[in-house]
C-alpha positions in Angstrom: 0.1 -0.1 0.1 0.6 3.6 -0.5 1.0 5.2 3.0 1.3 8.8 4.3 2.4 9.2 7.9 2.7 13.0 9.4 5.5 13.8 11.1 7.7 10.9 9.9 10.7 12.3 11.6 9.0 13.2 15.2 8.5 10.4 17.4 5.1 8.6 17.2 5.5 9.2 13.6 9.1 7.8 13.3 8.0 4.3 14.9 5.0 4.2 12.4 6.7 4.7 9.3 9.6 2.2 10.4 6.9 -0.4 10.8 5.5 0.6 7.4 9.1 0.2 5.7 9.8 -2.8 7.4 6.3 -4.3 6.2 7.0 -3.4 2.9 4.5 -0.5 2.3 5.5 2.8 0.0 6.0 5.3 2.9 5.8 9.0 2.7 5.6 12.1 5.0 4.4 15.3 5.2 6.4 17.3 8.0 8.1 20.8 8.4 10.7 19.3 10.5 14.1 20.5 9.9 15.4 17.2 11.8 17.5 15.0 10.0 15.6 12.3 7.8 16.6 9.1 9.6 14.9 7.1 6.1 17.2 8.3 3.4 15.7 7.5 0.4 13.2 4.6 1.8 10.5 7.5 2.2 9.2 10.5 0.4 8.9 14.0 2.2 7.1 16.5 1.2 6.1 20.2 3.2 2.9 20.7 4.6 1.5 23.5 3.0 -1.6 23.8 4.9 -1.7 27.5 3.5 -1.9 26.0 0.0 -4.7 23.0 0.3 -4.0 22.7 -3.6 -0.4 21.8 -3.4 -1.4 19.8 -0.3 -3.8 17.6 -1.8 -1.4 17.6 -4.9 1.2 15.9 -2.7 -1.6 13.2 -1.2 -2.7 12.1 -4.7 -1.9 8.4 -5.4 -1.8 7.5 -1.4 -4.2 4.8 -0.2 -4.0 5.6 3.9 -3.0 8.8 5.9 -2.0 8.2 9.2 -2.1 11.6 11.3 0.1 12.3 14.2 -0.1 16.0 13.9 -0.3 18.0 16.7 1.1 20.3 19.3 1.3 19.4 22.9 0.8 23.2 24.4 0.7 26.9 22.8 3.9 28.5 22.3 4.7 30.9 20.0 3.4 30.3 16.5 2.5 26.8 17.9 -1.2 26.5 19.4 -4.0 24.2 19.4 -6.0 26.4 17.5 -4.0 26.3 14.7 -3.5 22.8 15.0 -7.1 22.3 14.5 -7.8 24.3 11.9 -4.4 22.7 9.8 -5.8 19.5 10.3 -8.9 20.1 9.4 -7.2 21.4 6.1 -5.5 18.2 5.9 -8.4 15.9 6.5 -10.2 17.8 3.4 -6.7 17.5 1.3 -6.6 13.8 2.1 -10.3 13.4 0.8 -10.2 15.2 -2.1 -6.9 13.8 -3.3 -9.0 10.1 -3.3 -7.3 8.8 0.2 -9.4 5.9 0.9 -9.1 5.7 4.9 -7.7 7.9 7.5 -5.8 6.6 10.8 -6.0 9.6 13.3 -3.9 10.0 16.7 -6.5 11.5 19.1 -6.2 11.2 23.1 -8.2 9.4 25.9 -11.5 11.3 26.8 -11.5 14.2 24.8 -14.4 16.0 25.3 -16.0 18.8 22.8 -17.3 20.7 26.1 -13.9 21.0 27.7 -12.2 24.0 29.0 -8.9 22.4 28.5 -7.9 23.2 24.9 -6.1 20.2 24.2 -9.2 17.7 25.1 -11.4 19.9 23.4 -9.8 20.5 19.9 -9.1 16.4 20.2 -13.0 15.8 20.7 -13.6 18.6 17.3 -11.3 17.0 15.4 -12.8 13.4 15.9 -16.5 15.0 15.1 -15.2 16.3 11.7 -13.2 13.2 10.6 -16.3 11.1 11.8 -18.5 13.6 9.2 -15.6 13.6 6.5 -16.8 10.7 4.6 -14.0 8.8 4.6 -13.1 5.6 6.2 -11.6 6.2 9.7 -9.9 4.6 12.8 -9.7 6.7 15.7 -6.8 6.0 17.8 -6.9 7.5 21.7 -3.7 6.9 23.5 -3.2 8.3 27.2 0.7 8.1 27.4 3.4 6.7 25.1 6.7 5.4 26.5 9.4 3.9 25.1 13.1 5.5 24.3 12.6 9.1 23.1 9.9 9.9 25.0 9.4 12.5 27.4 7.0 12.2 30.1 8.4 8.7 31.5 12.1 10.1 30.9 11.9 13.4 32.5 10.1 11.4 35.4 13.3 9.6 35.4 15.6 12.3 35.0 13.7 14.2 38.0 14.4 11.2 40.3 18.2 10.9 39.5 18.4 14.7 39.9 16.2 16.0 42.5 16.1 15.3 46.0 12.3 14.7 46.2 9.6 14.3 43.6 6.5 16.0 43.8 2.9 15.1 42.7 0.2 17.6 42.1 -2.5 17.2 44.9 -3.1 13.5 46.0 -1.4 11.7 42.9 -4.0 9.4 42.7 -5.8 10.0 39.4 -4.8 7.5 36.8 -2.7 7.0 33.8 -2.4 3.8 31.4 0.8 3.9 29.3 1.1 2.2 26.0 4.5 1.0 24.6 5.4 3.0 21.2 6.3 0.1 19.3 2.9 -1.5 20.3 1.0 1.6 19.1 3.2 2.1 16.0 2.0 -2.2 15.2 -1.7 -1.0 16.0 -1.5 2.0 13.7 -0.3 -0.1 11.0 -2.8 -2.7 11.5 -5.5 -0.2 11.2 -4.4 1.3 8.3 -5.3 -1.8 6.1 -8.5 -2.0 7.9 -11.8 -0.7 6.8 -14.2 -0.3 9.7 -14.9 2.7 11.4 -13.8 2.7 15.0 -12.9 4.3 17.9 -10.2 2.6 20.1 -8.6 3.5 23.7 -5.4 2.5 22.6 -4.0 2.1 26.4 -1.4 -0.3 27.8 -1.9 -3.6 30.3 -0.9 -1.6 33.5 -2.6 1.2 35.1 -0.8 3.3 37.8 -1.8 6.2 39.5 0.6 9.4 39.0 2.2 8.4 42.6 2.8 4.7 41.8 4.3 5.7 38.6 6.9 7.7 40.1 7.4 5.1 42.3 7.7 2.2 40.1 10.5 4.2 38.3 12.1 5.2 41.4 12.3 1.6 42.5 13.6 0.4 39.1 16.6 3.0 39.3 17.1 1.9 42.8 16.7 5.8 43.8 14.7 6.3 46.8 13.4 9.9 46.7 10.6 11.0 49.1 7.3 11.8 46.7 5.4 14.2 48.2 2.0 15.9 47.5 2.2 19.6 46.4 -0.7 22.1 45.6 -1.4 21.9 41.8 -0.4 25.6 41.6 2.9 25.3 43.6 3.7 22.4 41.4 3.2 24.3 38.4 5.4 27.1 39.7 7.9 24.5 40.4 8.0 23.1 36.8 8.0 26.9 36.0 11.1 27.5 37.6 12.7 24.2 36.4 11.7 24.9 32.6 13.5 28.1 32.9 16.8 26.8 34.0 16.5 24.0 31.5 15.3 26.3 28.4 12.0 24.4 28.5 8.3 23.8 28.8 8.1 21.2 31.5 4.5 21.4 32.5 1.6 23.4 31.6 -1.4 24.4 34.2 -3.6 23.1 31.6 -1.4 19.6 31.7 -2.2 19.7 35.7 -5.4 19.5 35.5 -5.9 17.3 32.6 -4.2 15.1 34.5 -5.9 15.6 38.1 -9.2 15.2 36.0 -8.4 11.8 35.7 -8.5 12.2 31.7 -5.4 9.6 31.1 -7.6 7.1 32.4 -10.5 5.0 30.8 -12.2 1.7 31.5 -11.3 -0.5 28.4 -9.6 -3.5 27.7 -5.7 -2.7 26.6 -4.3 -3.1 23.4 -0.8 -3.1 24.1 1.4 -5.8 25.3 4.7 -4.1 26.8 4.3 -3.6 30.5 5.8 -0.3 31.3 7.4 -1.7 34.9 9.2 -4.4 32.9 10.5 -1.8 30.7 11.7 0.5 32.8 13.9 -2.5 34.5 15.2 -3.4 31.2 15.9 0.2 30.3 17.2 1.8 33.6 20.8 2.0 32.9 19.9 5.0 30.4 16.4 5.9 31.6 16.5 9.6 32.6 20.1 10.0 31.9 19.6 12.8 29.8 16.6 15.2 29.9 14.3 15.3 27.0 13.2 18.9 25.9 9.9 19.5 23.8 11.2 22.4 22.3 14.1 21.3 21.0 12.2 18.4 19.6 10.2 21.2 17.8 
């Protein structure tokens, strides 16, 4: 098959593209990234051209499937959730007019059109747009992705390695369901060749409270750090100070609120196989050795 993957030089997009290449599919990517191309001549590269839908449509012409990972984690500079929503709608329309028969779209657990959080509201808006587009679709809803080069799990480990205590926002009892990046990439490839319209909660086999997650990582690294509860606003400003030291955005108020609202937990069967608790032990020598910067990735 001929498959377009957005952001194949990024995190999830790169793992998905690698799976597709290894399986013998013809792979192309849409990206505006200046990162090195890890695939060389194995994939064709085109710019997004959101401001020129006709060129975007022409880039997509001849492909069977679009796998969309395009999004922004938080508003920063020229990047915003509102812009990401507008751009993704342009992308979906261009894909339809280019004759693409199926779209696999990466969303988030618990999207909510009525949410005050632009991340979850924007994801819900895009799901509704895709469902009414008239193209076969599969919507994947991961909570947290983990694996080499991830940000959240790596930076929890980095914090445990470098800070005397680890703070959780409020009680820390809100839950997360991480899925291994390779399991997620395999699922995306599997759904690319399907035809059924479906929405899948793409979660892993383990559920942790945020406090438990920090404890599991700390135990795997052999670190006995106190895990303390702090008010959400105190945690935000501690993250803000740390971000200034690191030249990054460590956490946002919206992300803290999403965590505390339990939006990264769903009551659904797991689709991933790799257990984070086992993966952390296997990778304890390298996990968290270096800080992973979101702004550097952008």
